[in-house]
C-alpha positions as CSV (number, residue, x, y, z in Angstrom):
1,M,203.4,86.1,-143.8
2,P,203.6,87.9,-140.4
3,I,206.1,87.0,-137.8
4,L,204.9,85.7,-134.4
5,T,206.0,87.3,-131.1
6,T,204.9,87.1,-127.5
7,N,205.4,89.0,-124.3
8,Y,208.4,88.3,-122.1
9,S,207.5,86.2,-119.1
10,A,208.8,83.5,-116.8
11,A,206.6,81.1,-118.7
12,L,208.3,82.1,-122.0
13,V,211.8,81.7,-120.4
14,E,210.9,78.2,-119.3
15,L,209.9,77.3,-122.9
16,I,213.0,78.9,-124.4
17,R,215.3,76.9,-122.1
18,A,213.4,73.7,-123.0
19,N,213.7,74.7,-126.7
20,E,209.9,74.8,-127.0
21,A,209.2,78.4,-127.9
22,P,209.0,78.7,-131.7
23,V,208.4,82.5,-131.7
24,D,210.2,85.0,-133.9
25,G,210.6,87.7,-131.2
26,I,209.8,88.9,-127.7
27,E,207.8,92.0,-126.9
28,V,208.6,94.1,-123.9
29,G,207.3,97.4,-122.7
30,P,207.8,100.3,-120.2
31,W,206.8,98.0,-117.4
32,F,210.5,97.1,-117.6
33,K,213.2,99.8,-117.1
34,P,215.6,100.3,-120.0
35,Q,218.4,98.7,-117.9
36,K,216.3,95.6,-117.4
37,I,215.6,95.3,-121.1
38,G,219.3,95.6,-121.8
39,Q,220.0,92.7,-119.4
40,L,217.3,90.6,-121.1
41,Q,218.8,91.2,-124.5
42,Q,222.2,90.1,-123.2
43,E,220.6,87.0,-121.6
44,F,218.9,86.0,-124.9
45,P,221.2,87.3,-127.6
46,T,219.7,85.1,-130.3
47,R,216.1,86.5,-129.7
48,R,215.0,89.7,-131.3
49,F,213.2,92.1,-128.9
50,Y,210.4,94.5,-129.9
51,F,209.2,97.4,-127.8
52,H,205.6,98.4,-127.2
53,A,205.5,101.9,-125.7
54,G,201.7,101.6,-124.9
55,G,200.7,104.5,-122.7
56,L,204.3,105.6,-121.9
57,L,203.9,109.1,-123.3
58,W,200.8,109.9,-121.3
59,R,202.4,109.1,-117.9
60,Y,204.7,112.1,-117.7
61,R,204.1,115.8,-116.8
62,S,205.6,117.1,-120.0
63,M,206.1,115.9,-123.5
64,N,209.8,116.8,-123.4
65,E,210.2,114.4,-120.4
66,A,208.1,111.7,-122.1
67,L,210.0,112.0,-125.4
68,A,213.3,111.8,-123.7
69,R,212.3,108.6,-121.9
70,L,210.9,107.2,-125.2
71,R,214.2,107.9,-127.0
72,E,216.0,106.1,-124.2
73,Y,213.9,103.0,-124.8
74,L,214.0,103.2,-128.6
75,S,217.8,103.3,-128.6
76,L,217.7,99.7,-127.5
77,F,215.7,98.5,-130.5
78,Q,215.6,98.4,-134.3
79,D,211.8,98.4,-134.6
80,P,210.1,99.5,-137.8
81,W,207.8,101.8,-135.8
82,V,206.8,102.9,-132.3
83,S,203.5,101.7,-131.0
84,L,201.3,103.8,-128.8
85,H,197.9,103.6,-127.2
86,I,195.0,105.8,-128.3
87,E,194.3,106.9,-124.8
88,L,191.3,109.3,-124.6
89,L,190.5,108.7,-121.0
90,P,192.9,109.8,-118.2
91,L,194.6,107.0,-116.4
92,H,192.9,107.7,-113.1
93,V,189.5,107.3,-114.8
94,Y,190.5,103.8,-116.0
95,R,191.8,102.8,-112.6
96,L,189.0,104.0,-110.5
97,S,186.3,102.8,-112.8
98,S,187.7,99.3,-113.4
99,R,189.0,98.6,-109.9
100,L,186.5,100.5,-107.7
101,G,183.5,101.0,-109.9
102,L,183.7,104.8,-109.6
103,N,182.5,106.3,-112.8
104,L,184.1,109.8,-112.7
105,P,183.2,112.4,-115.3
106,P,185.3,111.9,-118.4
107,P,186.8,114.8,-120.4
108,K,184.7,115.9,-123.4
109,A,185.2,113.8,-126.4
110,E,186.3,116.7,-128.6
111,N,188.8,117.9,-126.0
112,A,190.2,114.5,-125.5
113,I,190.6,113.9,-129.3
114,N,192.2,117.3,-129.8
115,K,194.7,116.7,-126.9
116,I,195.9,113.4,-128.2
117,L,196.2,114.7,-131.7
118,E,198.4,117.5,-130.4
119,H,200.5,115.0,-128.5
120,L,200.9,112.7,-131.5
121,S,201.9,115.7,-133.7
122,Q,204.7,116.4,-131.3
123,V,205.8,112.7,-131.3
124,K,205.8,112.6,-135.1
125,A,207.9,115.8,-135.3
126,A,210.4,114.5,-132.7
127,L,210.9,110.9,-134.0
128,D,212.4,109.5,-137.2
129,I,210.3,106.4,-137.3
130,P,206.6,105.8,-138.1
131,I,203.9,105.5,-135.5
132,I,201.3,102.8,-135.1
133,L,198.3,103.3,-132.7
134,E,196.5,100.7,-130.6
135,N,192.8,100.7,-130.2
136,L,191.7,100.5,-126.5
137,A,188.6,99.0,-125.0
138,S,187.0,101.9,-123.2
139,L,185.0,101.1,-120.0
140,P,181.5,99.7,-119.5
141,A,179.8,103.0,-118.6
142,Q,178.2,104.5,-121.6
143,K,179.7,107.9,-121.0
144,Y,183.1,106.5,-121.6
145,A,182.1,104.8,-124.9
146,Y,183.6,107.5,-127.2
147,A,187.1,106.2,-126.3
148,A,186.5,103.1,-128.4
149,I,184.1,104.2,-131.1
150,P,185.4,103.0,-134.5
151,T,184.9,106.3,-136.2
152,T,186.9,108.1,-133.5
153,I,189.7,105.5,-133.9
154,R,189.6,105.9,-137.7
155,E,189.7,109.7,-137.4
156,I,192.8,109.7,-135.2
157,V,194.7,107.1,-137.2
158,A,193.9,109.0,-140.5
159,S,194.6,112.5,-139.1
160,T,198.1,111.4,-137.8
161,D,198.8,109.2,-140.9
162,S,199.6,106.3,-138.6
163,G,199.3,102.6,-138.8
164,L,197.0,100.5,-136.7
165,L,198.0,98.1,-133.9
166,L,194.8,96.1,-133.8
167,D,194.2,94.6,-130.4
168,L,191.5,91.9,-130.9
169,A,190.6,91.5,-127.2
170,H,190.1,95.3,-127.0
171,A,187.9,95.1,-130.0
172,R,185.8,92.3,-128.5
173,V,185.3,94.2,-125.3
174,A,184.4,97.5,-127.1
175,A,182.0,95.7,-129.4
176,S,180.3,94.0,-126.4
177,Y,179.9,97.4,-124.6
178,Q,178.4,98.9,-127.8
179,G,176.0,96.0,-128.4
180,M,177.6,95.1,-131.7
181,E,178.9,91.9,-133.3
182,V,182.7,92.0,-133.1
183,E,183.0,91.5,-136.9
184,R,180.8,94.5,-137.5
185,Y,182.9,96.5,-135.1
186,L,186.1,95.5,-136.8
187,E,184.7,96.3,-140.2
188,K,184.4,99.9,-139.1
189,L,188.1,100.2,-138.1
190,P,190.8,101.2,-140.6
191,L,191.8,97.6,-141.3
192,E,193.8,98.7,-144.4
193,R,196.3,100.3,-142.0
194,V,196.9,97.3,-139.7
195,R,200.6,96.7,-139.2
196,Q,200.5,94.6,-136.0
197,I,197.9,92.5,-134.2
198,H,197.7,91.8,-130.4
199,V,195.8,88.7,-129.3
200,S,194.8,87.7,-125.8
201,G,192.0,86.0,-124.0
202,A,189.0,88.0,-122.8
203,R,186.9,87.0,-119.8
204,V,183.8,88.1,-118.1
205,Q,184.7,89.7,-114.7
206,R,182.3,91.4,-112.4
207,G,179.6,91.0,-115.0
208,Y,181.5,92.7,-117.9
209,L,183.7,91.3,-120.6
210,C,187.3,92.5,-120.2
211,D,190.8,91.9,-121.6
212,A,192.0,89.5,-118.9
213,H,195.1,88.4,-120.8
214,E,194.0,84.8,-120.3
215,S,194.6,82.0,-122.7
216,L,193.0,82.2,-126.1
217,G,189.7,80.5,-126.8
218,A,187.9,79.3,-129.9
219,E,186.3,82.7,-130.5
220,D,189.7,84.4,-130.2
221,Y,191.2,82.1,-132.8
222,A,188.2,82.5,-135.1
223,I,188.4,86.3,-134.9
224,L,192.1,86.2,-135.7
225,K,191.5,84.1,-138.8
226,W,188.7,86.5,-139.9
227,V,191.0,89.5,-139.5
228,L,194.0,87.8,-141.2
229,E,191.8,87.3,-144.3
230,R,191.3,91.0,-144.5
231,T,194.6,92.5,-143.4
232,Q,198.3,92.2,-144.0
233,P,200.0,92.6,-140.6
234,Q,203.8,92.3,-140.2
235,I,203.6,91.0,-136.6
236,V,201.1,89.0,-134.6
237,T,201.8,89.2,-130.8
238,L,200.4,86.9,-128.2
239,E,199.9,88.8,-124.9
240,Y,199.9,85.9,-122.4
241,I,202.4,85.5,-119.5
242,R,200.9,82.8,-117.2
243,E,201.3,79.1,-117.6
244,A,204.2,77.7,-119.7
245,Q,202.2,74.7,-121.1
246,A,199.3,76.9,-122.0
247,L,201.7,79.4,-123.6
248,R,203.3,76.6,-125.6
249,K,199.9,75.4,-126.9
250,Q,198.8,78.9,-127.9
251,I,202.1,79.5,-129.7
252,R,201.7,76.3,-131.7
253,N,198.1,77.1,-132.6
254,L,199.0,80.6,-133.7
255,R,201.9,79.3,-135.8
256,E,199.5,77.0,-137.6
257,I,197.0,79.9,-138.2
258,I,199.7,82.3,-139.5
259,T,201.4,79.8,-141.8
260,G,198.0,78.6,-143.1
């Protein structure tokens, strides 16, 4: 049975202090500095913290600098792996397209794949723990679609011998952009390699479905149940940081689903 974790947030702190947060751990990421994470661990010593590196490695000018920063973070944890994004589109492309609607030319798919494989090879050589890779959602414009094509994700995961961090909201979004039922999309992913699952509520914004990190709806719970029947994750993580009462309800619902 997987353990249940959720993102650190003010809403979670409110529930913890009211003894209404039945989660097994708290996920944090590089949006907090290492010093801040250390403070949180001291503030909640009975809670286990997990680290999601996300796109950390792709934010630095050199891999040496990025790896040094990653090691600094990992020294604070005893995680079974390090989780990273499969980022095939540059950060500025995501930002300008999603925020301003500017669809800049993306790098060629082959070049982007080769680049991330090269980076991941350096990560694997430098670290002593396994890697799990998270599927991202791409962007609505068709020319960006290769960043979330299931065969591309499968190729990268297999080539690096990594596990999969399956983000279900990202899968929903990618499937909608590719005109595919989400279950059909998921079937094409390397479900046999799933080690962790991220869940969050998707919403339609500016005419497109996106991972809004809102509260989970009926479809989100249904997809999670479908996936749990076909995978054996060690961790299920709720990515929600808004309202305490909504967080409590989602935690309870997820606990029921996980325990069967």
